[in-house]
Structure formats: C-alpha cells, structure tokens
N, C-alpha and C positions, 0 to 999 in steps of 0.2 A: 342493499343490493341491487335491489329494484329499485330505487331514484336514481342510483346512480347510473345503471343502466338507461333508464326512462330519460336523464339527464341530458346522454349522449347522444342519443338519437337522435339523427335529422329529421326536421318537418315541423309539423301543426302534430294538434292530439292523434288524427286521424291517420297521419301518415305514421306514427310512432306505434300507435296499436297495429297499426300491418305488420308493421319491422316487427314489433314484440310476439306476432303470432307466429311468424316468419323463426324468430330466435325461439321458441320454446318447439315444431316443428322440426327444425333443425338438432336439437337435443336430444328428443325424443328418439326420431330418428336414429342419430347417431348411440342412443343404450340401445335401441332394439337391434342394431347390427352390429356393433360390435362391443360395445360393453356386454351385454346378459348373455350373448355366447360366450363369453370370452370368462365369465364369471360362475358361469350355472356348473360346468365340473368339482368347484371349490365348496358349492354349496352343501350341505345335508338333504336335499331333497328326496334322493332315490334311496335312504337310509330306512328302511321302515324294516318295522319285525313284525313279520306275522307266522307266530309258531302253530302250531298243534293242524295245521292242514285244514280246518276248518269243520274239525269234528265236534268241539264244543257243545255242547246243549243250552243255548239261553232261551228263555221264557218270552211270550211276548208281553209288552209292558202290562198290559190289561189279568197278566197270571197272579197268584195269591205271594204275598212276598213269602220267601225259605223254600220255592221250589225249585229252585236249580240243583244242577247235578255237586252231589256230596266232591268233601275235599278227599281228590286222590292217594290220601299217603296213607289212609288205610288205617287210620290213630283213631278211631270212633267216629260218628256224625256231630256235627257240629249243631247250633241252630242256625247259624248263621248262613246264608245261602253264598256258595263260592264256586268259581270257574278255575279250575289246573289249581287246585289251592288259593288262589288268591279271593280275598273277601270283598264282596258285592255290596253297596250303598242298597241298604235294605229302606230308606225311604223314597217311595215313588210318588209322587205329586199328582191328584187327583186332579188333571184341569184336561174341560173340553177340548175337543179336536176345534173346534169353529169358537170362536170368539163370541162374547155375549154380542147379543143386540142384532149376528148379523142372520138373515133367514136363508139354511142353504137348501 
C-alpha cells in the first residue's frame, strides 16, 4: 500500500517525503478530530469496576505473606491471604528497587 502511494506522488524523493509527511499528518488530524470522538462512547474505557469503596486492607509488598485480611465468609481462617474472599498470589518476588550496578 505504501509503495503504491509513493509511486503515485509527484516529484523527486524530497518532494515525495514532504507530501508523505503531509498525508500522514492529515490522516492523524482526521482521526483525532472526527474518528476517535465518534468511537469513544462505543469503547469500554469507562466501564471500571471498583467495589468496596477502598476499605480493603492491603498490606505493603514488604509485609510477610499471609497477613492480608481473612475471608469475610466467616467459614474459618484459611492459610492463603485473601481480600474480600478472592485469593491473592502468595509469591512476592524480592527484587531490589534500584537496578544492580546503579548507584543511588
């Protein structure tokens, strides 16, 4: 497709490059001006699910594993950490915050 467009543009390589840049900028302008605003209500970017109002107790990553809040079901404590009944991953990688070889 790009070769087809390039072959049909008039002028030498410099003129074609300039016209290609103008075509690209026109396409981007059309997308941002008309296409994206039209498509935005059709996309699910606003469909977020936030339950609980932020009252879950989540421990910092440096906390020992298994210290998150127990299951709210009341059916006895399990050894796996949970938040609102959902199991949390128990593997917390111990990686340094500063890459090795970098002096902070």
